[in-house]
N, C-alpha and C positions, 0 to 999 in steps of 0.2 A: 603682290603675290603673297599668299598665306604661308604660314609656317609649315602647314601640312604638306604643301606642294613643294616646299623648299627642301633641297637635300644639300647637306654640307659636303665639301670636298672629301672629308674624312670618310663619310658613309660610302661614297662612290669608290674610294680607294679600297675600303674593306671588302666591298662586293666583288671588285675585280680580283682581289687576292683570293677570295673564296673560290671563284671560278678557276683561277690558275691552279690553286692547290688541288681542286677536284680533277682538273685536267691532268696534272702531273701524276696524281694517284692512278688514274686509268692507264697512263703511259707506262708507269712502273709495273703494273699488272701485265701489260702486253709484253714488256721487256722480259719479265720473269717467265711468261709462257714461251716466248721465243727461245730463251736460254734452255728451258726444259726440253723443248723440241730438239734443239741442237745436241744436247746431251744424249737423248734417246737415239738420235740418228748416229752419233758417234759410237754408241754401244752396239747398235745394229751392224755398223760397218766393221767394228772390231770383232764381233762374233762371226760375221761372214768371212772376213779376211784371215783372222788368226785363231778362230775357235775359242775365243775368250770373252768373258763378260763378268759383270759384278752382280752378286746376289745380295740384296739388302732390304727386301720387303718382308723378312721373317718377323716373328713376334718379338724377338729380343733385339731387333734392329742391329744385328751383327752384320758387318760388312765382309762378305766372302768373295774372294776372286775365284772364278771357275776357269780352269785350264784344261782344254781338250787335247789329248795326244792321239791323233787319228791317222790311219793309213801307215805310211812308211816314214821313219825318222830320216829326214834329209840331211846329208853332211855337206862337204865342200862342193860337191857336184850337184847341179840341178837335175831333178827327175823330170820325166816327160810330163807334158801338160795334162795327160790323161790320168795321171796317178794322183791319188789322194796322199798328201804329204804334210808333215809337221816340220817346219823349218826351224832348226835350232838357233839360227841367227835372229829369229823373231822372238823365240821363247826366252833366251838368256837375258837380253836387256829388260824384258818384261819382269822377270823374276828379280832382277836387281832393283828395278823400280818399286816392286812390291815390298821388298825388304826395307827400302828407304821411306816407305809411306806408313806413317803411324796410324792412319785411319783404317787400314785394312786389318781385319781381325783374324782371318784364316784363309787357307788355300785348299780347294777341292780339285783333285786331278782325276779326270775321266779318261780311261784308257781303252782303246780298241785298235791295236797296232800289230802289224806283221813283223815289226823289228826295223832294221835299217842300219845306218852307219854306227859303228861301235863307239868311236870317239865322240860323236855328236850325242848319242844316247847317254853315254856315261857323263858327259859334261852337264846335260840337263838333270840327270839323276843326282849328281853331286851338288848342284845348285839347289835343288828341292830339299835335299837332306840338310843343307847348311842354313836355310832360312830360320829365323827365330820364331815366327808365328806358327801356330798349330796347323798341321797338314794331314789330310786324309786322301787316300786313293781308292778308286773303284774301277775294277776290271769288268768291262762290258764286252761281250763277244770274245775277244782274246787279247792277250798281251804276250807276244811271242818274242823269242830271241832277246835282243837288247831291251825289249819291253819288260822283261822280268826285273832287271835292276830299277827301272822306272816305277814299277808297281810296288816295290818294297822300299822306295826312297822316302816315303812319308812316315809320319809318326804312327799311323795306323792304316791298315789296308783291308779292303773288302773285295769280294768277288761274287758275282751273281751265280746262282746255282748252275747255269749252263755255260758260264764263262770258262775259258781255258788259258793256261799258261804253258808255253813250250820252252824247255831247256835243251839246247843242243850246242855242239861245238861251233867255233867261229868258222864262217865261210869266207874265203878270200876271192876277190874278183880281180881280173886283169892278169898280167904276166906273173907267174910264180916260179921262182928259181929253186930248182931241186937241190938244195944244199942244207947242211946241218943247221946253219944260222936261220934259215927260213922256219924250220920246225921249232927252234928256240923262240923265235919271234911269235909264232902261233901260241906257244905255251905261255908266253909273257902276257899276251892279250887275254887269253882265257883265265889266267891267274887274276888279272885285274877284275874281270867280271865275277869270278867265283868269290873273291875276297869281298867285293861289295855286297853281293847277295847274302853271304853268310854273316856279315857284320850288321846287316839291316833286317834280318829275319831270324826266326828261331831254328833255321836249318844249318847243320854243321857243314863246314867246307868240304870234307870228303864225301858227304852224302850228296851235296849238289854236284860234285864232280862225277860221282857214280851215275846219277840221273842224266847228266850231260852226255856221257859216253855209253849209255844203254843201247844195246844192239838188238833188243827183242821186240821193240814196239814199232818203230818206223821202218817201212820197207826200203826206202831210198835214202835214208839218212840215219845218223846216230841221234839219240836223244830221247826225251820223255815228254809226253803231254799229260798234264794234270787238269782234271775237270772239277770246278766248283769245290765241293767238300774235300776232294782228294788233296787239293793245294793247301787247305787248312790243316788237314791231318798230317801232312808232310812237314808242316811248320813254315811254309813259304809265305802264305797269306794269313792274316790274323783272324778273319771272320767271313762267313757267307752272309751276304746281304745285298740290298739294292740302294737306290738313291735315298730312300727314307732313313735307312739305318746309317748310311754314310754321313748325311747331314746331321742327324741326331748326335752321332759320335763327335762330329766336328764342333757342334754347339757345346758339348760337354767339355771338350779339350779347351775351347776358347774361354769358357767360364772358369775352369781350373787355372788356366794361364793368367787370367785377370786377377784371381785371388792371390796367386803367388807374387804378383807385381805390387800388391798393396802393402 
């Protein structure tokens, strides 16, 4: 047999290694694609179940968590299956997880809520206000009742021109005892709400209280509805704008936050 037709054992081994390496490379690509599909599927499920997703395809590659507070803020009791609801027991752990995740750069909160449970709403508002990352809120449609503290809990707030905020006294459900202690309890709850709103906006405590007990606007209730620019003029919301302005402001806050950390 000639040398040309002869192959050494080393040559055969090298050829087999090349085949194996090329095969392992294709396997790695398939694994990467499968992992990417799994991540996309998880994001879709998270958006569908919790109204949350991650925004990270922007030019600056900033990783932003989107939190939607839609419908009614659900407290300790479950709402009917036909009601749109934001469950505080879903939102609180997620906010804690975000605070513990150094890869997340900012939080964008979208609001279209009729209000809901006071304790649950204040709990979410306090959590948003206490996170260290830059935060921006955007009121779409409306942010009523306990939605007002949620709207002002971020570092900066926006409202679309047709968006509304409604400030009104606390409503109690269930059995109410007609005693002096009951009214004191009502006042205590309202004081918590008024104090939070005034400390996280440009609106004074007494002015918020005055709007809350306004008798001239609503036919069946006390309170005040502020539309778009009115909410900004009153000092409740920082600026009129939409998603473009809200994201631009959040990018700006993130960049400033990064500079301060250097």
